[in-house]
Phi, psi and omega in degrees: 000332180291337180295334179295331178296330179268317187290322182293310177297324179296317179292324177294319177297320179294321178293318178296318178297319178294321177296318178297316179297319180295312181292329174296317180296320178294318181294328182262024172058038179283342184247018183289313185243099182264352184265322186296314183302326180284345179266342183302320179294340182274344182284146177286152174290144177293148180295140180292145179286135176257115181273132178276143179294145180290135176249143181297144181283122184291328183292332182271350177287138176263136181285133177275135182286000000 
């Protein structure tokens, strides 16, 4: 019976903590977009960028006489 003295306040603290966590998540827009995350694994990876080698600028070259 003495365990109830510990368990009841502990359960009340856990419920209050869960409520605080839930309201914090709602306040920080954690539940705004529920559709996009489940679609992200289905999207293709973007194509890797192919960098072209730098070519010397013809306008800055000085013509040799």
